[in-house]
N, C-alpha and C positions, 0 to 999 in steps of 0.2 A: 168936252171930249166927244168923239163920234161914236162912242160905245153906249148902247142902251141895254140896261138890265131890266128885263120884263119879268114881273112877279117878284119884285125886289123885297116886298114886305112879308113873303112867306118864310118858313123856317130856314130853308137853305138860302133863299134870297137875301135874308138879313146877314147870314154868315159871309156871303160873297160881297155884299155891300160894305160890311165892316172890313173885310180884307182889302177892298179897293181903297178905303179911307186910310188904312194903315200904310198902304203903299203911296199915299199922296195923290191918288187919282181922282178924277171928277167925272164919273160916268153920269149919264142921264138915268133916272129911275122911272120905270113904267109899271103899270098894273091896272087892273079893272076897278079897284076900290079906291076912291080918292082919299078917304079919311086916313087909313093906315099908311098910304103912300106919301101923303103930304107930311104926316108926322115923322116918317123916316127921312124924308128929304130935309125937313127942318133940323133934325138931329145932326145930320152930316153936312148941312149947307149945300145940298145938291138940287139941281133942277128936276122937276117931276112932270110926267105926262100921264094922266089917267085916261085909259081907253080900253074898251073891250075888243073882242076879235070877231064878233058876229057881223058888224057892219063897217066896212071900209077902214081896216087898220092902216092901210097905206097912207091915209091922210095925216097920220100922227108920226110918220117916220122921216120927216124932212130933216136934212142935216145929219142923219145917222148913216154910218158906213158899216157897222156891225151890230147885230142883235144877239144877246145871250138870253135865251128863254129859260127861266127858272120856275115857271108856273105849270105845275102838274095838276091832274093827270095829263100827260102830253098827248094822249089820244084825243084830247079835246083842243089843245092849243098849238101843237107842233105844225100841222099842215096849214091852218089858216095863217099863222105868222110866217112860216117859211115861204108860202106862196106870195104873201105881201112883200117879203124881202126880195124874192126873185123878180117880181114886177118892177121893183125900184132899183135893182142892181145892188142890193145890200147883202152882206154875208150873214149867215144864220148859224148859231150854235144852240145846243140845249144840253140838259143833263139827264135825258131820258134813259130808262133801262127797258123800255117797252119794245118787244120784238116787232110788233106791227108798225110802230112808228119808224124804226130803223129801215124796215123793208120798203115802206112808203117813200121815205126820203131817198133811198137808193134808187127808187124808180124815177126820181127827178134829176138823176146824175147828168143826163144828156142836156137837159134844159139849163142846169147850173153851169155847165161848161160853156154852152153857147152864150150865156149872159155874163160870163166872167165872175161868177159868184161861188163862194165856198159854202157848202152845207156840212156841218159837223155835229151830228147828234152824239150823245153819250160822252160829254166832256167832263163828267164827274166820276165818282167811284164806279158808277155804271157809265162807261166801261174802261176807263183809262188804265187802271193797274192790270186788269185781267186781259184786256186787248193787247197791251204792250208785252205782257208775259207770254201770251199765245204767239205773238209775232216773234218773240225772242226764241222760243223753242222751235218754231218753224225755221228760223234762220239757222239753227243748229242742225235741223233734220229736214231739209227742203222737200224730201220725197215722202213725208208723213201722210198717212191716210186716215188716222184717227187722232182726235184731240179730246182730252178730258181735263176740265178745269175744276178744282176744288177750292171752296172759299170758306174760311172760318173766322171767328172773332167778331161777327156782326151782332153786337149785344142788343141794340135797340134800333127801331126805325122811326122815321117821321110819319106824320099823318098822311103826307102826300105819297110816300112809298107804300103805306098800308092801303091807300085807295087804289093804287095801281095793282097791287096783288089781288084786291077784292074784285076788280074788273075782270081779271083773267081766271078766276077760280073755277068756272064751269067748263073751261076749254080743255083741261088736262095739262100734262107736262110736256113742254116743247123740247124736242131733240132734233138734230139734223142727221139725216140718213141719205147717203148718195147725193149730197148737195141739196136735198129738199127738206124743208121744215115739216116735221110730223108732230102730232099731239097724241100722247099716250095716256090712256085712262089710269094706268098704274105707273107711278114714277119709278124708274130704275134705281136700285140701291147698290152700294158698294162700300168700300172702306178706304181710308187713306191715313197717312202719318204726316201731320202738320207740325211735327217737332216735339210732341208730348205723347208719343205712342199712337198706335193704330186706333182710329175712331170710325164709327159707322157714318155713312154719308147717304144723301138722297138727291136725285136729280131735281132741278127746279127750272122754271122758265125764265132764265136770266138772259140779259141782252146779248151775250156772246154767242148764243145759238145763232143769232143773225150776224153779228159783226165779225166774229172770228173767221167765218167763211169768206167774207169780203176782204179781210186782212191777209189771209193765208191760202185760201183755196182748198183747205182740208175739207173733205166731203162729209166725214162723220164726226159730229161734235156733241158732247154732253157737258153740262155745267152742274156741279153738285155743291150742296151746302153740307156742313157738318150737321148731323141729325140731332136737333134739340127738341125740347118738349113741344114748342110751338109747331115745328114741322111735323112731329109725330101726330099731333091733333089734326092738322090739316090733312095728312095722308090717311088718317083713319075715318074721315068723313065718308059715309056711304054715297053711292051714286045719286040717289034721290036728293040728298042734302046738298050736294054740289050743284045739282040742277036748280034747286030752289034758290041757292045763293046767286045764281045767274039771272033770276027773274027780276022784274022791276021792283017787286016788293022786297025780295031778298037783298037786292042792292041798296034799297032805301034803308032797311034795317041795319045792314052792315055799315053804311056811311054814318048813321046815327051813333053806332057804337064807336066808330073811329073818332067822331067829334068829341068823345069823352076821354080820348087818349091824351097824354102829354104831347106838346107840339113836336118834340123830338128829343134826342139824347141831351142830357144836361151838360153843362160846361165841364163838370168833373169827369163825366164819362168820355167826352170828346178829348180831354187832355190825357186821360189814362189809358183808354182802350187801344188795342192794336189789332189789325187784321192780318191774316196770313193766307196766301194763295199759293196753290201748287198747280203747275201745268205739266201734263204728260202727253207728249206726241209720240205716236208709234207708226212705223212703216209696215208695209205688207210683209217684209221679211222678219219682223219681230224686233228690229232695232228701235230703241227708244231714246228720247231726249226728255229729261225731267229738270224742272227748275222751280225754285220757291221764291216768293216775294213777300216781304213783310212791310207793312205800311202803317201810318197813323190811322186813327179811327176814321171811318168812311166819310162822315160829313165834314170833318176837319180837313181831310185830304181834298174833298170836292171843292171847298172854298179856294184852295190853291190852284188845282188843276183847271177848273172851269174858267177862272179869271185869266190865268196865264194863257190858256188856249185861245180865248177871245182876243187877247192882246196880240198874240202871234198871228192869228188870222187877219186881224185889222191892219197889221203892218206888212202883210203880203207873204208870210212864211209858208203858206200852203197853196198849191195849185188849184184853180177852179174845178168844181165838181163836188160830188158827195164823198166824204171821207169817214174813216174811223180815226181814232186818235193816232194809231201807229202808222196808217197810210199818210196822214197829214204831216207828222213830225218824227216818225221813226220809232222802232221798238224801245229805244232808250229814253224816250220822252219822260216817262214816269220817274226815271232815276235822277232827274234834276230837282226833285222836291225834298225838303228836309225830312229825315226819319225813314226814308225808303231804302231797303236793303234787298239785294237779289243774290241768290246762291244757285249755282248749277249743281245738281245732285247726280 
């Protein structure tokens, strides 16, 4: 195949590789570490290419037409790999949820169009369901000025997701105001009903603070999670502690702690858990459009959406340029996956 899965031996990478094998596909497998990469390639009978991104990744992309980057933190891997793809006229996708990565790749939109290349960050749970839901409520209320997304049901995260959260801990909570991204020292709090009564929520620096603006043009955006014990502990960290966690020593200690975490949710959790998202768009006159989306567990859904998005891009279903999932494939893209239910409220 002309599709390369980079970071295939990571937690999410293995799920996507398994999904490709179930579908009878034969992607190339890529990554920095030869030993786990070759073991995975042997398991599925797939060709492998081991290479890092610090020196000339372009040399390893011969014969490839689309790259799906599964190797986080994407603050380290997205731009080197995306630029290598641009230089070779190769489409690029990833599963990032990192706001800075989204904004950097949208900065390459003009070059991507010139070179006839598709750049599509956020092809996993970050941000396919939330982006499609945001685009759906905007479709119902095109003159909306405010958008609030609430996400619940995320029971466990992978080490890669935890590392991404650690990297941004000192910056504060991202929101969008009047079209600009701002970082607040104190995260906004609210409440929402996700089907089992009203629960408290707290704003988080989720990828839709970047992507929903590009998808909808709505100038004021917040993303909230249902407030759990983990979020409460993070919110209660005093300023000096957050500052320390942003230092080189604090980051080192944090990464050492993450190394002791499980790689990600167990198969039992992936098969059992469900995520629920609510999007509320509001216009200046107070008119609102509200919708709810229920999906399979986040990493299980990612294995489906990321692979499907890469295949669609590879066959030419998206126009050249930088995209969100909904600008590439429409607000109903997420509805094509098993177990996804949407309700207008």
